[in-house]
N, C-alpha and C positions, 0 to 999 in steps of 0.2 A: 693173882690179882692183889693190888695194893689199895689202901684207902685213898680216895680222891683228896681228902684233907692233907695227907702226907705228900701226895703228888704235886699239889699246887702251892703248899705253904711257903716253900723256898723262893717262889717267884712272885710273891706279893709284897715285897719290900717290908717285911715284918708285920704286915696287917694280920689282925686276928681273923681266923677263918669264920665266916658267917657275917662279919661286920661290913664287908664290901661286896660280897657276892654270895649267891646260892647256886647249887648245881642239882640237876634233875636227871633221872633216867627217863626212858621213853614211857615207863609205867607211872611216872610221877613220884617215885621214891627220891628222897633227898637227905642231905645232912651226913653225919658221920657214918651212917649205915651204908652209904654208897661206896662200892669198891670199883675201881677202874679195871675194866676188862679190855684187853688189847683187841682193837677192831670194832668195839661198840661205840655208838655215837651218844653224846650227852648234850643237854642244854645247860649253858652257863649264863646265868643272868647277873649282870653287873649292876650294883646299886649306886656306885660312885665311880668316877673316872680313876683308873689305876695307872700308876706310872709305868708298870711293866708287869707282864705275866709270862713267865718262861717255864717250859717243861723240858727237861734234859733227859737224855738216854741214848742207847745205841741204835744205829740204823739197821733196818732189816734189808739185807741185800738179797740178790736173786740167785745165790749159788744153790746147788742141788740139795745140800744138807738141810737148809731151812726154808726152801721155796714153798713147801706146803704150809708154812706158818702164815702165808698171805691169804689163805682160804678162810671162809666163814661157815659156821653151822647156823642155818636159818631155821627159825621156828615157824610153824603155821601162822599165817596172818602177817601183820606189819612188823618189819625189822628195821631198826635204826642202826646203821653200820657206818664204820669209818675205815678208809683204806689203810692197809698196813704197809704197803710199799711206798717208797718216796718218789715214785714216778707215776705218770698218768697211764691208765689202762682204758682201752676202748670197751664200752659196755658190750658191743657185739662180739667181743672175744671171750666173754664169760662162758664157762662150762658149768652145767648144773647136773648134779648126781642125786638120784633118789635112793642110793645104796645098792642098786642092782644094775643100773645103766647110766652112762654119761650122755648128756644132751647138749647140743649147742644152744645158745640163748634163744634163737628163733625157734628151734625145735621144742624147747621147754615151754615157750609161750603157746605154740600150736597144740601141744599136748595138755595145756591147762595146768602146768606146774607152777609157772610164775605169771604175774600180771604183765610182764614184758616191759613196763616203763619204770625207770629209775628217776627219783626226784631228789633235788637238793633245795635248800631254802636260803633266802637272804632277806633283806629288809622289805622287799616287795612281796614276798610270799614264796610259793613253790614254783619250781621250774623243772620241766623234763630235761634230762641230760643224756648225751651219748658218751660222756667222758667221766671216768671214775678217778678223781684227782685227790692227791694227798691233802691233808689238813681240812677236809670237808666232811660233813655228815650227809648220809643218803638214806632215803626210805625205799625199801623193796618189799613187795607183798608176794607171799607164796600160798599155795593151796594146801600144802603139807610140809612136814619137816624135810629139809633138803640141805645139801652141801653146795656152797657156791665156790667154785674153783677159779682162782684169780692168778694169772700168769703174765709176766711181762712179755711184750711182743714188739716187733717192728711196727711202726705206725701204718705202713701200707698194708701189712697182713692183718691188722686189727680192724680195718674198716668193715662195717656191716652194710653191704650194698644190696639193696633190694632190686628185684628184677624190674627192668624198665617197662615191660608190657603189662604189669599189674596196676590197675587203676587204684589210686589212693589219694584221698583229699581230707585234710584236717583244718579246723579253725580253732584257735585259742581265744577265749574271752576272759579278760582279767579285770578285777575290781580293786582299786586302791584308794585310800583316803586322799583327798586333794591336799590337805595340810601335811601329809607325810607322817602323821602321828598314828601309828598302828600298822598291823600286818595285813597285806592284801591276800587275795585268793584267786584261783583260776579254775575254769572248766574247759573241756574240749569236746567238740562235736565233729563228726566225720562221716564220710562214705568210703567204703572199701569193697573191692571187687568180690572178695570171699566172705564178707560180713553177713550177719543175720540181724533181723530187726529185734529179736528177742534177746534174752540174756545169754552171753557167752563169756566165761571168765577169760581174762587176758585181752579180750576185745572191748569189753565194758568194764571199767575199773572203778573200785570203791572210792568213795570220798576220802581224800587224804586227811590223816590225823591233824587235829589242831595243834599248833605250837604252844609255847608257854607264855606268849605275850598276853598281857591283860586286856589289850585293845586289838581287835581283829575283825576281819570279814570272813564269813563262811559261805562260799558258793557251792551249790550242788544241784544235781538233777534227780528228782524223786521218781522212781520207777517201782511199780508193784511187783518186784521180782523176788522178794525174800522167800526162800524155800523152793524156788524154781531150779530145775536141773538142766545143765547145758549138754551139748553133744559129747563132751568128755566125762560126763558124770559128776561134774563139779556143781554143788548146790550153793545157790546164792545165799549169803549171810547178811545182806543189807538191802534196803530200799533206796539208799542215797549213793549217788555215783558222781565221780569226777569226770569220767569220759563215757560217751555213748556213740558207738559206731553203728551205722546202718548199711543196708544194701544199696547199691548204686541205682539211681532212678534217672529218668529222662527229664529234661528241663520243664516239661508241661505237667509233671507230677510234683509231689512235695513231701518233704520230711518236716515234722514239727517237733522242736526240742523245747520243752518247758523247763526253765531254769529258775531256781529260787535262791534267795540269799538272806542272811541275817547279819546284823551289825551289832557288835558288843563294845561298849565304852569308846565309841567314835562319834564325834560331834560335827565333823566337817561333811561337806558334800563328797560324793564318790565319783571318781573318774573311771568310766568303763572304756577299755581299749581292746582292740582285737587285731589279730594278724592271721592270715590264711594262706594255704598253699594255692598255687595257680589253679584256676577253674575256668572252664569254657564260659565265655561271656553270655551264652544263652541261659545260664542258671542265674536266677535272682537269689540274693542273699539278704534277708531282711531281719532287722531287730524290731520287735514290737514291745514298746515300753511307754508307760504314762499316756496311753492312748495315741501314741505317735508311731509311725512306721519309718524306721531309719534305714536308708540304703547303705549296707555295710561295705559295698564296693566303693561308694563315693566318699564315705567318712571312715576314719580309723579310730575315733574316740568321741565320747560325749561326756558331759558332767551332769549328774542327776542327784536328787536328794536321796538319802539313805533308804527311805521307805519304798522307793521305786524298785529296789532289789527283790522285794517280796514276790514279784510275779513278772517274769520276763519270758519272751518267746523268741527263739530264732527259727526262721522259716527258710528252708532251702527249696528252691523250685517255684513253680507258678501255677499250682493247682488252685483254682478259685474256691473249691469246696474243702480245702485242707483244714480250715479252722471251723467249719460248720459242724453243727451237732446233727449229723445225718442219721435217720433211723436205720437200725440194722434188722428189724423184723416188723411185720405188719400183722394185725389181727382184727377180727370182726367180733365184737361183743354183743351181748343181749341188748335189746331196746331198753332205754331208761328215760323217764320212768315208764312203767308198764302197768296198766295200759296208758297210752298217751294220745293226745289229741291229733287226729290225722292232719 
Protein backbone atom coordinates (compact mmCIF):
# COMPACT_ATOMS: atom_id res chain seq x y z
CA UNK A 1 0.00 0.00 0.00
CA UNK A 2 1.05 3.60 -0.63
CA UNK A 3 -0.13 6.88 0.86
CA UNK A 4 -3.17 8.34 -0.88
CA UNK A 5 -1.41 11.71 -0.62
CA UNK A 6 1.50 10.35 -2.71
CA UNK A 7 -0.88 8.68 -5.15
CA UNK A 8 -2.85 11.82 -5.95
CA UNK A 9 -0.39 14.67 -5.49
CA UNK A 10 1.12 14.42 -9.00
CA UNK A 11 -2.32 14.75 -10.59
CA UNK A 12 -3.48 17.87 -8.83
CA UNK A 13 -1.59 20.50 -10.83
CA UNK A 14 0.68 21.26 -7.90
CA UNK A 15 -2.17 21.82 -5.45
CA UNK A 16 -1.40 21.30 -1.80
CA UNK A 17 -2.98 18.10 -0.53
CA UNK A 18 -5.98 18.97 1.62
CA UNK A 19 -6.62 22.43 0.14
CA UNK A 20 -8.77 21.21 -2.75
CA UNK A 21 -9.92 17.79 -1.64
CA UNK A 22 -10.33 15.36 1.24
CA UNK A 23 -10.45 11.58 1.02
CA UNK A 24 -12.15 9.01 3.23
CA UNK A 25 -12.18 5.28 3.77
CA UNK A 26 -15.49 3.49 4.35
CA UNK A 27 -14.78 3.76 8.13
CA UNK A 28 -14.43 7.54 7.97
CA UNK A 29 -10.63 7.62 8.30
CA UNK A 30 -9.04 10.44 6.33
CA UNK A 31 -5.90 12.48 5.71
CA UNK A 32 -2.29 11.39 5.69
CA UNK A 33 -3.08 8.23 7.66
CA UNK A 34 -5.03 6.79 4.71
CA UNK A 35 -3.13 4.28 2.60
CA UNK A 36 -4.38 3.17 -0.78
CA UNK A 37 -5.13 -0.55 -0.91
CA UNK A 38 -5.57 -2.02 -4.37
CA UNK A 39 -9.21 -3.04 -4.82
CA UNK A 40 -10.62 -0.95 -1.95
CA UNK A 41 -13.15 1.83 -2.60
CA UNK A 42 -12.72 5.37 -1.26
CA UNK A 43 -14.70 8.59 -1.05
CA UNK A 44 -13.03 11.59 -2.67
CA UNK A 45 -14.70 14.88 -1.77
CA UNK A 46 -13.71 17.82 -4.00
CA UNK A 47 -13.89 21.26 -2.40
CA UNK A 48 -13.08 23.20 -5.57
CA UNK A 49 -13.14 22.39 -9.26
CA UNK A 50 -9.84 20.80 -10.25
CA UNK A 51 -8.28 21.13 -13.68
CA UNK A 52 -7.25 17.48 -13.69
CA UNK A 53 -6.89 14.45 -11.49
CA UNK A 54 -4.77 11.65 -12.90
CA UNK A 55 -3.63 8.39 -11.37
CA UNK A 56 -1.02 6.43 -13.32
CA UNK A 57 0.20 2.86 -13.03
CA UNK A 58 0.38 -0.52 -14.70
CA UNK A 59 -2.69 -2.40 -15.88
CA UNK A 60 -3.74 -5.69 -14.33
CA UNK A 61 -4.07 -8.20 -17.15
CA UNK A 62 -5.76 -11.60 -17.02
CA UNK A 63 -2.81 -13.91 -17.57
CA UNK A 64 -2.49 -16.88 -15.26
CA UNK A 65 0.32 -15.51 -13.14
CA UNK A 66 -1.53 -12.53 -11.71
CA UNK A 67 -5.17 -13.45 -12.33
CA UNK A 68 -5.74 -14.12 -8.64
CA UNK A 69 -4.80 -10.50 -7.93
CA UNK A 70 -8.29 -9.55 -9.14
CA UNK A 71 -9.85 -11.25 -6.10
CA UNK A 72 -11.01 -9.57 -2.88
CA UNK A 73 -10.82 -10.61 0.78
CA UNK A 74 -14.14 -9.50 2.26
CA UNK A 75 -14.73 -8.85 5.95
CA UNK A 76 -17.99 -9.66 7.72
CA UNK A 77 -20.45 -6.81 7.14
CA UNK A 78 -20.29 -4.04 4.54
CA UNK A 79 -17.32 -3.89 2.16
CA UNK A 80 -16.54 -1.00 -0.19
CA UNK A 81 -14.56 -2.49 -3.07
CA UNK A 82 -13.23 -1.35 -6.43
CA UNK A 83 -12.62 -3.65 -9.42
CA UNK A 84 -9.02 -4.48 -10.19
CA UNK A 85 -9.56 -5.62 -13.78
CA UNK A 86 -9.93 -3.06 -16.56
CA UNK A 87 -12.92 -4.81 -18.06
CA UNK A 88 -16.47 -5.38 -16.87
CA UNK A 89 -17.43 -8.60 -15.11
CA UNK A 90 -20.97 -9.86 -14.61
CA UNK A 91 -21.92 -10.13 -10.93
CA UNK A 92 -23.52 -13.51 -11.65
CA UNK A 93 -20.10 -14.91 -12.53
CA UNK A 94 -18.64 -14.18 -9.06
CA UNK A 95 -17.36 -17.15 -7.06
CA UNK A 96 -17.45 -17.00 -3.25
CA UNK A 97 -15.13 -19.08 -1.08
CA UNK A 98 -15.50 -19.61 2.68
CA UNK A 99 -12.06 -21.25 2.86
CA UNK A 100 -13.45 -24.76 2.56
CA UNK A 101 -15.77 -24.64 -0.44
CA UNK A 102 -16.44 -22.52 -3.51
CA UNK A 103 -19.98 -21.32 -4.24
CA UNK A 104 -21.55 -19.62 -7.23
CA UNK A 105 -23.01 -16.18 -6.49
CA UNK A 106 -26.57 -17.60 -6.37
CA UNK A 107 -25.48 -20.48 -4.13
CA UNK A 108 -23.70 -18.06 -1.79
CA UNK A 109 -26.90 -16.04 -1.46
CA UNK A 110 -29.06 -19.15 -0.87
CA UNK A 111 -26.68 -20.32 1.87
CA UNK A 112 -26.71 -16.93 3.58
CA UNK A 113 -23.06 -16.10 2.83
CA UNK A 114 -23.71 -12.87 0.91
CA UNK A 115 -26.63 -10.47 0.71
CA UNK A 116 -26.72 -11.15 -3.02
CA UNK A 117 -27.15 -7.56 -4.17
CA UNK A 118 -24.25 -5.33 -5.24
CA UNK A 119 -24.68 -1.56 -5.07
CA UNK A 120 -22.96 1.35 -6.77
CA UNK A 121 -23.59 5.02 -6.10
CA UNK A 122 -23.89 8.22 -8.11
CA UNK A 123 -25.39 11.69 -7.62
CA UNK A 124 -28.89 10.17 -7.33
CA UNK A 125 -27.92 7.70 -4.61
CA UNK A 126 -27.59 3.93 -4.62
CA UNK A 127 -28.38 1.54 -7.46
CA UNK A 128 -28.39 -2.24 -7.64
CA UNK A 129 -26.15 -3.48 -10.41
CA UNK A 130 -25.49 -6.70 -12.29
CA UNK A 131 -22.22 -5.43 -13.75
CA UNK A 132 -18.89 -4.96 -11.95
CA UNK A 133 -17.21 -2.18 -13.92
CA UNK A 134 -13.75 -0.59 -13.63
CA UNK A 135 -13.32 2.90 -12.15
CA UNK A 136 -16.34 2.47 -9.88
CA UNK A 137 -16.87 1.66 -6.19
CA UNK A 138 -19.29 -1.02 -4.97
CA UNK A 139 -20.88 -2.05 -1.68
CA UNK A 140 -21.12 -5.78 -0.88
CA UNK A 141 -22.46 -7.23 2.40
CA UNK A 142 -21.35 -10.62 3.77
CA UNK A 143 -22.40 -12.62 6.84
CA UNK A 144 -18.78 -13.73 7.54
CA UNK A 145 -15.22 -13.31 6.28
CA UNK A 146 -15.06 -14.55 2.69
CA UNK A 147 -12.99 -14.46 -0.49
CA UNK A 148 -14.61 -13.01 -3.62
CA UNK A 149 -13.13 -14.63 -6.73
CA UNK A 150 -13.36 -12.42 -9.83
CA UNK A 151 -12.45 -13.79 -13.26
CA UNK A 152 -12.88 -12.40 -16.78
CA UNK A 153 -15.43 -14.23 -18.90
CA UNK A 154 -17.25 -14.13 -22.19
CA UNK A 155 -20.33 -11.98 -21.81
CA UNK A 156 -22.69 -14.78 -22.82
CA UNK A 157 -21.18 -17.12 -20.23
CA UNK A 158 -21.37 -14.50 -17.54
CA UNK A 159 -25.10 -13.92 -17.68
CA UNK A 160 -26.95 -14.82 -14.49
CA UNK A 161 -30.23 -16.23 -15.84
CA UNK A 162 -33.01 -17.08 -13.43
CA UNK A 163 -35.44 -19.91 -14.10
CA UNK A 164 -38.49 -18.67 -16.00
CA UNK A 165 -40.93 -20.70 -13.89
CA UNK A 166 -40.00 -19.02 -10.59
CA UNK A 167 -42.31 -16.11 -9.70
CA UNK A 168 -40.36 -12.98 -8.79
CA UNK A 169 -41.64 -9.41 -8.48
CA UNK A 170 -39.84 -6.33 -7.19
CA UNK A 171 -40.54 -2.63 -6.95
CA UNK A 172 -38.01 0.14 -6.26
CA UNK A 173 -39.06 3.35 -4.50
CA UNK A 174 -36.58 6.23 -4.79
CA UNK A 175 -36.47 9.64 -3.08
CA UNK A 176 -34.45 12.57 -4.46
CA UNK A 177 -34.43 16.31 -3.70
CA UNK A 178 -36.27 18.27 -6.39
CA UNK A 179 -33.52 20.88 -6.62
CA UNK A 180 -30.86 18.21 -7.07
CA UNK A 181 -28.83 19.43 -4.08
CA UNK A 182 -28.17 16.34 -1.99
CA UNK A 183 -27.99 12.57 -2.35
CA UNK A 184 -31.13 10.48 -2.67
CA UNK A 185 -31.91 6.99 -1.44
CA UNK A 186 -33.90 3.90 -2.40
CA UNK A 187 -35.78 0.94 -0.88
CA UNK A 188 -37.10 -2.23 -2.50
CA UNK A 189 -40.18 -4.35 -1.77
CA UNK A 190 -41.06 -7.60 -3.44
CA UNK A 191 -42.76 -10.98 -3.61
CA UNK A 192 -40.82 -14.13 -4.43
CA UNK A 193 -41.95 -17.71 -4.81
CA UNK A 194 -39.54 -19.10 -2.20
CA UNK A 195 -39.52 -16.10 0.14
CA UNK A 196 -40.63 -16.02 3.76
CA UNK A 197 -42.39 -13.15 5.52
CA UNK A 198 -39.92 -13.07 8.41
CA UNK A 199 -36.20 -12.35 8.38
CA UNK A 200 -33.97 -14.20 5.96
CA UNK A 201 -30.49 -12.86 5.26
CA UNK A 202 -29.92 -12.28 1.55
CA UNK A 203 -33.65 -12.07 0.95
CA UNK A 204 -34.06 -9.09 3.29
CA UNK A 205 -31.07 -6.76 3.10
CA UNK A 206 -29.80 -4.23 5.63
CA UNK A 207 -30.12 -0.50 5.08
CA UNK A 208 -27.27 0.68 2.83
CA UNK A 209 -24.53 2.76 4.55
CA UNK A 210 -24.83 6.53 4.25
CA UNK A 211 -22.32 8.23 1.99
CA UNK A 212 -20.14 11.20 2.88
CA UNK A 213 -22.46 13.85 1.42
CA UNK A 214 -23.48 16.41 4.05
CA UNK A 215 -26.97 16.63 2.46
CA UNK A 216 -28.83 13.36 2.04
CA UNK A 217 -32.04 11.35 2.31
CA UNK A 218 -32.18 8.07 4.21
CA UNK A 219 -35.02 5.67 3.34
CA UNK A 220 -35.47 2.41 5.24
CA UNK A 221 -38.01 -0.13 6.46
CA UNK A 222 -38.06 -0.72 10.22
CA UNK A 223 -38.62 -4.36 11.19
CA UNK A 224 -38.25 -5.75 14.71
CA UNK A 225 -35.83 -8.43 13.58
CA UNK A 226 -32.65 -7.65 15.51
CA UNK A 227 -31.48 -10.90 17.13
CA UNK A 228 -33.79 -13.07 14.98
CA UNK A 229 -32.20 -16.17 13.43
CA UNK A 230 -33.05 -17.25 9.89
CA UNK A 231 -33.19 -20.70 8.31
CA UNK A 232 -29.43 -20.63 7.62
CA UNK A 233 -28.57 -19.73 11.21
CA UNK A 234 -27.75 -16.09 10.36
CA UNK A 235 -28.71 -13.73 13.19
CA UNK A 236 -30.10 -10.32 12.20
CA UNK A 237 -27.89 -7.42 13.27
CA UNK A 238 -30.30 -4.59 12.51
CA UNK A 239 -33.91 -3.44 12.55
CA UNK A 240 -33.49 -1.17 9.50
CA UNK A 241 -33.68 -2.69 6.02
CA UNK A 242 -33.20 -1.62 2.42
CA UNK A 243 -35.21 -4.51 0.97
CA UNK A 244 -38.05 -6.68 2.25
CA UNK A 245 -39.20 -9.73 0.27
CA UNK A 246 -42.40 -11.59 1.14
CA UNK A 247 -44.18 -14.76 0.11
CA UNK A 248 -46.47 -14.65 -2.93
CA UNK A 249 -50.11 -13.82 -2.17
CA UNK A 250 -53.33 -13.78 -4.19
CA UNK A 251 -54.76 -10.42 -5.36
CA UNK A 252 -57.48 -10.47 -2.66
CA UNK A 253 -54.84 -10.71 0.07
CA UNK A 254 -52.36 -7.96 0.96
CA UNK A 255 -48.80 -7.18 2.01
CA UNK A 256 -48.19 -3.97 3.96
CA UNK A 257 -44.73 -2.37 3.76
CA UNK A 258 -44.13 0.51 6.19
CA UNK A 259 -41.40 2.84 4.92
CA UNK A 260 -39.71 5.64 6.83
CA UNK A 261 -37.37 8.38 5.76
CA UNK A 262 -35.25 11.15 7.23
CA UNK A 263 -33.87 14.25 5.50
CA UNK A 264 -30.61 15.95 6.50
CA UNK A 265 -29.60 19.43 5.25
CA UNK A 266 -32.09 19.39 2.37
CA UNK A 267 -34.50 22.31 2.00
CA UNK A 268 -36.37 21.44 -1.20
CA UNK A 269 -39.39 19.21 -1.76
CA UNK A 270 -38.78 15.53 -2.43
CA UNK A 271 -39.52 13.65 -5.63
CA UNK A 272 -40.71 10.09 -5.01
CA UNK A 273 -40.42 7.86 -8.08
CA UNK A 274 -40.85 4.14 -8.58
CA UNK A 275 -40.48 1.37 -11.11
CA UNK A 276 -41.63 -2.22 -10.84
CA UNK A 277 -41.47 -5.56 -12.58
CA UNK A 278 -44.50 -6.70 -14.55
CA UNK A 279 -47.34 -7.86 -12.31
CA UNK A 280 -50.79 -9.27 -13.05
CA UNK A 281 -53.35 -6.45 -13.36
CA UNK A 282 -55.46 -8.07 -10.64
CA UNK A 283 -52.95 -6.88 -8.03
CA UNK A 284 -53.43 -3.36 -6.70
CA UNK A 285 -50.27 -1.42 -5.84
CA UNK A 286 -50.98 1.60 -3.64
CA UNK A 287 -48.85 4.24 -1.90
CA UNK A 288 -50.42 5.75 1.21
CA UNK A 289 -48.87 9.12 2.05
CA UNK A 290 -50.17 12.42 3.46
CA UNK A 291 -53.61 10.90 3.89
CA UNK A 292 -53.80 10.14 0.16
CA UNK A 293 -53.88 6.84 -1.72
CA UNK A 294 -51.75 6.93 -4.87
CA UNK A 295 -52.30 4.30 -7.57
CA UNK A 296 -48.70 3.30 -8.30
CA UNK A 297 -49.75 1.71 -11.59
CA UNK A 298 -51.28 4.93 -12.89
CA UNK A 299 -48.49 7.23 -11.64
CA UNK A 300 -44.71 6.84 -11.69
CA UNK A 301 -43.75 9.76 -9.43
CA UNK A 302 -45.07 12.44 -7.08
CA UNK A 303 -43.58 15.48 -5.31
CA UNK A 304 -44.08 15.80 -1.54
CA UNK A 305 -42.78 17.85 1.34
CA UNK A 306 -39.84 16.35 3.22
CA UNK A 307 -41.93 15.68 6.34
CA UNK A 308 -44.08 13.25 4.34
CA UNK A 309 -41.22 10.74 4.27
CA UNK A 310 -41.58 10.05 7.98
CA UNK A 311 -44.46 7.66 7.45
CA UNK A 312 -45.27 6.01 4.12
CA UNK A 313 -46.99 2.72 3.35
CA UNK A 314 -46.91 0.59 0.22
CA UNK A 315 -49.87 -1.79 -0.03
CA UNK A 316 -49.76 -4.76 -2.41
CA UNK A 317 -53.10 -6.52 -2.97
CA UNK A 318 -56.69 -5.71 -2.03
CA UNK A 319 -57.44 -7.10 1.43
CA UNK A 320 -59.82 -4.53 3.03
CA UNK A 321 -58.62 -5.48 6.53
CA UNK A 322 -54.88 -5.27 5.78
CA UNK A 323 -54.49 -1.90 7.50
CA UNK A 324 -57.00 -2.58 10.28
CA UNK A 325 -55.95 -3.15 13.91
CA UNK A 326 -57.64 -6.54 14.22
CA UNK A 327 -57.64 -8.23 17.66
CA UNK A 328 -55.54 -11.38 17.87
CA UNK A 329 -57.08 -12.66 21.14
CA UNK A 330 -60.30 -12.29 23.12
CA UNK A 331 -60.89 -12.50 26.88
CA UNK A 332 -63.64 -12.18 29.47
CA UNK A 333 -62.65 -10.18 32.55
CA UNK A 334 -64.31 -9.73 35.94
CA UNK A 335 -67.28 -7.42 36.25
CA UNK A 336 -66.25 -3.83 36.99
CA UNK A 337 -67.17 -2.10 39.18
CA UNK A 338 -68.30 -4.89 41.46
CA UNK A 339 -70.89 -4.80 42.76
CA UNK A 340 -72.61 -2.91 39.99
CA UNK A 341 -76.13 -1.70 39.33
CA UNK A 342 -78.10 -4.37 37.37
